[in-house]
N, CA and C of each residue as an Amber inpcrd file, in Angstrom:
protein
   297
  11.4820000 129.8030000   2.7460000  10.8820000 129.4340000   3.9570000
   9.8530000 128.6440000   3.6750000   9.0640000 127.7640000   2.4310000
   8.4110000 126.6350000   2.0770000   8.6430000 125.2020000   2.4220000
   9.8090000 125.3200000   3.2360000  10.7150000 124.0180000   2.9190000
  10.9900000 123.5010000   4.8430000  10.4130000 124.0820000   4.8980000
  10.6710000 125.1660000   6.6020000   9.6650000 123.8760000   7.5280000
  10.0700000 122.4790000   7.6550000   9.9410000 121.8210000   8.2530000
   8.6700000 122.7110000   9.6220000   7.3530000 121.5520000   9.4770000
   5.9530000 122.1480000  10.0300000   5.6120000 120.9310000  11.6200000
   5.5420000 121.1540000  12.2700000   5.5630000 119.7800000  13.4100000
   4.2660000 119.8020000  14.2090000   3.8120000 119.4450000  14.4460000
   2.7050000 118.4690000  15.3070000   2.2630000 120.1100000  15.9450000
   2.6470000 120.8780000  16.9410000   3.0100000 121.9640000  17.7060000
   2.3630000 123.0280000  17.4460000   2.8370000 122.9720000  15.8320000
   2.9660000 124.3690000  14.7970000   1.3140000 125.1690000  15.1920000
   0.5660000 123.5150000  14.3700000   0.1300000 124.1330000  14.0710000
  -1.6300000 124.8380000  15.3250000  -2.0420000 125.9040000  15.0290000
  -3.2270000 125.8230000  16.5070000  -3.9980000 125.5110000  16.1810000
  -4.4240000 124.1670000  15.1270000  -5.7570000 123.2630000  16.0340000
  -5.2640000 122.4760000  16.8020000  -3.8370000 122.0070000  16.5290000
  -3.6510000 120.4400000  17.3050000  -3.3490000 121.1660000  18.2850000
  -3.0600000 122.0370000  18.9010000  -3.2940000 122.4250000  20.3120000
  -4.3010000 122.7120000  21.2270000  -5.6300000 122.9060000  20.2140000
  -6.8540000 123.8170000  20.6150000  -7.2380000 121.8750000  20.8390000
  -7.2490000 120.9560000  20.4160000  -7.0750000 119.4390000  19.6710000
  -7.1200000 118.3960000  21.2530000  -5.6430000 118.7770000  21.5560000
  -5.1840000 118.6620000  22.7100000  -5.7020000 118.7040000  24.2520000
  -5.8070000 120.7680000  24.7510000  -6.6370000 120.8790000  25.0980000
  -7.6430000 120.6420000  25.4150000  -8.1250000 120.2860000  24.0230000
  -9.8360000 119.7300000  24.5940000  -9.6690000 117.9160000  24.7190000
  -9.1200000 117.6560000  24.5570000  -9.1840000 116.1320000  25.2340000
  -8.0090000 116.5420000  26.5280000  -7.8920000 117.2510000  26.6870000
  -7.4520000 117.4800000  28.3710000  -8.3500000 117.7820000  29.6460000
  -9.5950000 118.3520000  28.8090000 -10.3150000 118.7230000  29.8170000
 -11.6730000 118.0100000  29.7480000 -11.6250000 116.8270000  28.3430000
 -12.6560000 116.1760000  27.8820000 -12.2040000 114.6640000  29.2720000
 -11.3630000 113.9080000  29.7400000 -10.4090000 113.9790000  30.9200000
 -10.6140000 113.9570000  32.2570000 -10.8830000 115.4960000  32.2900000
 -11.1430000 116.4420000  33.7740000 -11.7290000 115.5640000  33.2960000
 -13.1480000 116.2330000  32.5380000 -14.3640000 116.1770000  33.0170000
 -14.9290000 114.3650000  33.7690000 -14.4550000 113.1460000  32.6010000
 -14.4480000 111.9230000  32.9310000 -14.3350000 111.8070000  34.6300000
 -13.2880000 112.8390000  34.4140000 -12.7860000 111.7590000  36.2200000
 -12.8430000 112.4460000  37.7050000 -14.0150000 113.5410000  36.5650000
 -14.5370000 114.1170000  37.9260000 -15.9700000 113.6190000  37.9710000
 -16.2570000 112.9430000  36.7400000 -17.5240000 112.2140000  36.8240000
 -17.5630000 110.7290000  37.7010000 -16.3850000 109.8250000  37.3430000
 -15.4860000 108.5660000  38.0970000 -15.6940000 108.8690000  39.1730000
 -15.1820000 110.1710000  40.0230000 -15.4030000 110.6000000  41.4610000
 -16.9320000 109.7490000  42.1920000 -17.0100000 109.9820000  41.3150000
 -19.0230000 110.4970000  42.0840000 -19.1390000 108.7310000  41.6230000
 -18.3870000 107.6080000  40.7710000 -18.9960000 106.3060000  40.8200000
 -17.9730000 105.4870000  40.9490000 -16.9850000 105.5650000  41.5210000
 -16.0250000 104.6600000  41.3410000 -16.1180000 104.7510000  43.6130000
 -16.3390000 103.9120000  44.2240000 -15.6790000 104.0690000  45.4340000
 -14.8530000 103.7800000  46.3820000 -14.4810000 104.7770000  46.3650000
 -13.0190000 104.8270000  47.3580000 -12.4760000 103.7220000  48.7600000
 -11.8290000 103.8510000  48.8330000 -11.4530000 102.9820000  50.4600000
 -10.8010000 104.1640000  50.6170000 -11.5240000 104.8210000  52.0800000
 -10.5920000 106.0630000  52.2530000 -10.1350000 105.4020000  54.1680000
  -8.9820000 106.2860000  54.1340000  -8.2650000 105.9960000  55.2420000
  -8.7850000 106.7180000  56.8070000  -9.0290000 108.1490000  55.9850000
  -9.4970000 109.5070000  57.2950000 -10.8090000 109.8130000  56.3730000
 -11.1130000 110.2000000  57.0890000 -12.9430000 110.9000000  57.1040000
 -13.2970000 112.3570000  55.7180000 -11.7850000 112.5310000  55.7920000
 -11.8020000 114.3230000  55.0110000 -11.6310000 113.7900000  54.0040000
 -11.1450000 112.4280000  53.5490000 -11.2810000 111.9880000  51.9210000
 -12.1970000 111.4380000  51.4350000 -13.5240000 111.7590000  52.2700000
 -14.5090000 111.4950000  51.4130000 -15.0850000 113.1860000  51.0520000
 -14.3410000 114.2410000  51.3280000 -15.0990000 115.5900000  51.1790000
 -15.2450000 115.4370000  49.1150000 -15.8900000 116.2570000  48.6300000
 -15.8320000 115.6490000  47.2230000 -14.8960000 117.0310000  47.0730000
 -13.5040000 116.7100000  45.6840000 -12.7780000 117.2050000  44.9650000
 -11.9050000 117.4430000  46.0590000 -11.1690000 116.6000000  46.8460000
 -10.3530000 116.3080000  48.1050000  -9.1890000 116.3590000  46.8920000
  -8.6420000 115.3340000  46.8700000  -7.9260000 114.7030000  45.5300000
  -7.3570000 115.9560000  44.9020000  -8.2130000 116.7920000  44.1610000
  -7.5930000 118.0970000  43.1430000  -7.5340000 119.0020000  44.0740000
  -8.1480000 119.1360000  45.3310000  -7.4870000 120.7430000  46.0010000
  -6.1510000 119.8090000  46.7400000  -6.6190000 118.9130000  46.8750000
  -4.7010000 118.5790000  47.9090000  -3.0580000 118.4690000  46.9950000
  -3.8530000 117.9160000  46.1050000  -3.4800000 118.6660000  45.0150000
  -2.2100000 119.3690000  44.2040000  -3.0850000 120.5100000  44.9380000
  -2.8450000 121.6500000  43.8230000  -2.0810000 122.3820000  44.6670000
  -3.0350000 122.0980000  46.2290000  -2.1680000 122.5550000  47.2820000
  -0.3600000 122.9560000  47.8780000  -0.7460000 121.0160000  47.3230000
  -0.0220000 120.8820000  47.6300000   1.4950000 121.2040000  46.3790000
   1.1300000 121.7110000  45.3190000   2.0340000 122.1040000  44.7200000
   1.4230000 123.3540000  44.5010000   1.1060000 124.0950000  44.6370000
   1.4860000 125.5990000  45.4970000   2.4810000 126.0560000  46.6110000
   2.5250000 125.1480000  47.5100000   3.4830000 124.5230000  49.0140000
   4.1940000 124.4990000  48.0510000   4.7880000 123.6450000  47.4340000
   6.5170000 123.3780000  46.2070000   6.5160000 124.7540000  45.9610000
   5.7710000 125.6340000  45.2870000   6.2990000 126.3650000  44.8640000
   6.8550000 127.4540000  45.4950000   5.7160000 127.3470000  46.6200000
   6.3160000 129.2540000  47.8820000   8.3350000 128.5680000  48.3020000
   7.4500000 127.1220000  48.1430000   9.6090000 126.8240000  49.1600000
  10.1570000 126.9710000  48.2250000  10.2090000 126.4340000  46.9690000
  11.3070000 126.6110000  45.3710000  11.2960000 128.3670000  45.5030000
  10.8470000 129.0770000  45.7910000  10.6040000 130.2880000  45.5630000
  11.5320000 130.4410000  46.5180000  11.7440000 130.5570000  48.0010000
  11.9460000 130.7730000  49.3900000  13.8510000 130.5940000  49.2120000
  13.6160000 129.6060000  48.4400000  14.9960000 128.5430000  49.1070000
  16.0140000 129.1190000  47.7070000  15.1830000 129.6510000  46.0040000
  15.9580000 130.8450000  45.4460000  16.5510000 131.2840000  46.2390000
  16.0970000 132.5780000  47.1590000  17.2300000 133.6500000  48.1130000
  18.3920000 133.2120000  48.4300000  18.5800000 131.9550000  49.2110000
  19.3320000 131.5270000  49.3650000  20.5750000 129.9090000  48.9140000
  20.3200000 130.2460000  47.1730000  21.1120000 129.0900000  47.1110000
  21.1950000 129.6480000  45.4590000  20.9270000 131.2450000  45.2300000
  21.2300000 131.6610000  43.6400000  22.5900000 131.7770000  44.0590000
  23.1300000 131.5550000  43.1530000  24.2500000 131.8740000  42.5250000
  24.6620000 132.5700000  41.3840000  25.7320000 133.4060000  41.5110000
  25.6180000 134.9620000  40.5640000  26.2390000 133.9260000  38.8360000
  25.5830000 134.5970000  37.8280000  25.5190000 133.5710000  36.7400000
  27.1040000 133.2760000  36.6160000  27.6930000 134.6000000  36.7620000
  29.6660000 133.5750000  36.5490000  29.7620000 133.8050000  37.0820000
  29.5200000 132.2600000  38.6730000  29.6070000 132.2690000  40.0990000
  30.6380000 130.3890000  39.4870000  30.7710000 129.8980000  38.0510000
  31.6720000 129.2150000  37.8380000  32.4280000 129.6820000  37.0310000
  32.8470000 130.7670000  36.4630000  33.4530000 131.2160000  35.7940000
  34.4270000 132.3670000  35.7300000  34.2980000 132.5120000  37.9650000
  35.9560000 132.9940000  38.3750000  36.8710000 132.6500000  38.2820000
  37.9520000 133.7160000  38.0130000  39.3620000 133.2420000  38.3760000
  40.0510000 133.1490000  39.4650000  40.0260000 131.9930000  39.6870000
  40.9810000 131.4460000  40.8620000  42.5250000 131.7050000  40.7490000
  42.9650000 131.7870000  41.6900000  44.7430000 132.3800000  42.2050000
  45.5200000 132.1450000  41.1700000  44.7210000 130.4020000  40.8640000
  45.8630000 129.1880000  40.2070000  45.9720000 129.2440000  38.9540000
  44.2710000 129.9920000  38.8710000  44.6100000 130.0640000  36.6900000
  45.0510000 131.7800000  36.1240000  45.5360000 132.2160000  37.2900000
  46.0360000 133.4490000  37.1580000  47.7320000 132.7940000  35.8240000
  48.3040000 132.6940000  36.1920000  49.0660000 131.6710000  35.5400000
  49.0710000 130.8070000  34.2360000  48.0800000 129.7330000  34.3920000
  48.0780000 129.2440000  33.5710000  47.1780000 130.1140000  32.3800000
  46.8930000 129.7730000  30.6540000  46.6080000 130.2500000  30.1350000
  45.8220000 129.2430000  29.3140000  45.2910000 129.3380000  29.0340000
  44.3650000 128.0440000  27.5830000  45.7080000 128.0160000  27.2660000
  45.9920000 126.4650000  27.1220000  47.0990000 125.7540000  26.1300000
  48.3160000 125.5630000  26.5640000  48.5510000 126.1130000  27.6920000
  49.4250000 125.8840000  28.3890000  49.5740000 124.9210000  29.7130000
  48.4460000 124.4950000  30.0820000  48.1590000 122.9950000  30.8720000
  49.3780000 121.7720000  30.3370000  49.9630000 120.7290000  31.0830000
  50.9790000 120.3150000  29.9340000  50.3380000 118.6330000  30.8720000
  50.5420000 117.4960000  29.9700000  49.3240000 116.5090000  30.4540000
  49.8340000 115.6460000  31.7080000  52.0020000 116.0390000  30.9930000
  52.5540000 114.7670000  31.9110000  52.7880000 116.0230000  33.2770000
  52.4940000 117.1500000  33.7220000  52.8010000 117.0940000  34.7710000
  52.2950000 116.6540000  36.0970000
């Protein structure tokens, strides 16, 4: 097993580095929120951390709606494998292209 290829994210140090870069980017964006002047369309956009909260609530709403939709969109595991009346007479290899 020494010849097994090592990928980038197989090493826990690389995952830790990536997470640290992600946290640093988040911190920089929070600091920039105080520095950069935004042109707002509504008064509530001026609230501190409005856009992160708005994004989080939007993602939570999407997950809740998707889990609700799953109740009536979900099909059985063998939904597409169920034989129909026309498939009973035709076994694999019995189909003719010229028919």
